[in-house]
C-alpha angles and dihedrals in degrees: 000000000000121000091196116113119212118249119209109246125231108281130207086249090054090047092050094047090049090053089049091049094050092045091051093052090048094046088053088055092044093241122137110218145167118233125200126185120193129189127232092280093054093253118143112252101170138007135176130169116190112234092245096047116108111261095240087061090080092058096040092050090054094047090047091053092046090050094050090050096047094050098028092229140103108268086227087068093051103051094095091046092068096049116107105290093018124131094253099032095134096033097094092063097034096081138066092230113057120243122208121213099197123114115263102079122102128179115230122224133187119191090347094308129114107245100163146302143257126219129192128190134174105068131067110298091254091051093049090049089054096048092048092048091048090053093046090050089058093058114114 
């Protein structure tokens, strides 16, 4: 008999609500952003880039989400780890899929289990982190 309890996965509805929450936070701050939400397998569930957001924001938001998922940590907490002498110094170039160690990626948990991640790009790193964190806090 298994003692593991099932945890609801991240749904499309969750992902769209997360995108909406991050965009609302960014709009309040007057920042044009891109938002990416990935599921526990690293697959893109939802994406939105504001018309005025820099084009690279789409790529950075997705890479931030993937990085937060793979390391189960906010990307803001990992920036120093990839500096020379840091624990993950060679990690950004060690994988086929590029990681991005810039603030703006947040892992998503439900009942203590990792179910996905959100990434925001387009603002200053601290802003992106704040928008992603606000959205993550809205997840039910």
